[in-house]
C-alpha positions as CSV (number, residue, x, y, z in Angstrom):
1,M,5.3,146.4,101.0
2,L,7.9,146.8,103.9
3,W,7.4,144.2,106.1
4,L,7.9,141.3,102.4
5,F,11.0,143.1,102.4
6,V,12.0,142.3,105.4
7,V,10.1,138.7,105.6
8,V,12.4,137.7,102.4
9,I,15.7,139.7,103.9
10,M,15.1,137.8,106.9
11,L,14.8,133.8,104.6
12,V,17.4,134.5,102.5
13,F,19.8,135.3,105.2
14,Y,18.1,132.7,107.4
15,L,18.6,129.8,104.0
16,W,22.1,131.5,103.9
17,G,23.3,130.4,107.7
18,K,21.9,127.0,106.5
19,V,23.5,126.5,103.3
20,Q,27.1,127.7,105.7
21,L,26.1,125.0,107.6
22,E,25.5,122.0,105.1
23,F,28.8,123.1,103.7
24,I,31.0,122.7,107.0
25,M,28.9,120.1,108.3
26,R,30.0,117.9,104.5
27,Q,33.5,119.1,104.7
28,N,33.8,117.8,108.2
29,D,32.8,114.8,107.5
30,E,35.2,114.7,105.4
31,L,38.3,115.6,106.7
32,S,36.8,112.9,109.9
33,G,36.8,110.5,107.5
34,E,41.0,112.2,106.0
35,K,41.8,111.5,110.1
36,R,40.4,108.0,110.3
37,I,42.6,106.6,106.9
38,L,46.0,108.5,108.4
39,Q,45.4,107.4,112.1
40,Q,44.9,104.1,110.3
41,K,48.4,104.4,107.9
42,V,49.3,105.7,111.8
43,N,49.3,102.7,113.3
44,A,49.9,100.4,110.4
45,L,53.6,102.0,110.0
46,R,54.2,101.8,114.0
47,I,53.8,97.8,114.0
48,K,56.1,98.3,110.9
49,V,58.3,100.6,113.3
50,N,58.0,98.5,116.3
51,R,58.9,95.2,113.7
52,K,62.1,95.7,113.2
53,R,62.9,97.3,116.3
54,R,63.3,93.1,117.6
55,Y,66.7,92.5,119.7
56,E,65.8,89.4,117.2
57,R,65.7,90.9,114.0
58,I,68.6,93.5,114.3
59,V,71.2,90.5,115.4
60,A,70.1,88.6,112.9
61,K,70.5,91.3,110.3
62,A,74.1,91.6,111.9
63,R,74.9,88.1,111.6
64,S,73.5,87.2,107.9
65,Q,75.8,90.9,107.5
66,G,79.2,89.2,108.7
67,L,79.0,91.2,111.8
68,N,80.0,89.8,114.9
69,F,79.4,89.8,118.6
70,I,82.5,91.1,120.7
71,A,83.0,89.9,124.1
72,P,83.3,93.3,126.3
73,N,86.6,91.3,127.8
74,R,87.4,92.1,124.0
75,L,86.0,95.9,123.3
76,Y,88.9,98.4,123.4
77,E,90.0,101.6,122.9
78,L,92.3,103.5,120.3
79,R,92.7,107.2,121.4
80,V,93.9,108.8,118.1
81,S,95.1,111.6,117.5
82,K,95.3,113.2,113.5
83,E,99.0,114.0,113.7
84,E,100.1,110.6,114.3
85,L,97.4,109.1,111.5
86,E,99.1,111.8,109.5
87,N,102.0,110.1,110.9
88,D,101.7,106.3,110.6
89,V,101.6,105.0,114.1
90,Y,99.1,103.2,113.8
91,R,100.6,100.7,111.3
92,K,102.2,99.1,114.1
93,F,99.3,96.7,114.7
94,D,98.9,93.6,112.8
95,K,95.6,93.1,112.8
96,I,92.3,95.4,113.5
97,Q,89.1,94.4,114.3
98,Y,85.9,97.0,115.1
99,A,83.5,95.6,117.2
100,G,81.3,93.6,115.5
101,W,83.1,93.9,111.6
102,P,85.6,91.2,110.7
103,I,89.1,91.7,111.1
104,I,91.6,93.9,109.1
105,N,94.8,92.8,108.7
106,S,96.6,96.7,108.0
107,K,99.6,96.0,107.1
């Protein structure tokens, strides 16, 4: 009778291990499928980002918004301090043009 009890206990442990293994294998298959789907989404997003990074597209978009290329010899640096801004030192300029933006009349 004792041997029957031992065999039943061993059979229960064996079957429990098989059930656990089957459960883990199904979870692994599901996660593998989700991983595959996420990798496809990441690749699609990378393609979109690469398209949006193209220089030609950025230039066309900037020009459509009224931005223009400024030649390097037309770029100037204005050092600004808080005190000078408060005293309106920069009001002496008739026109101010920031890089790529239309000319702004300051007066």
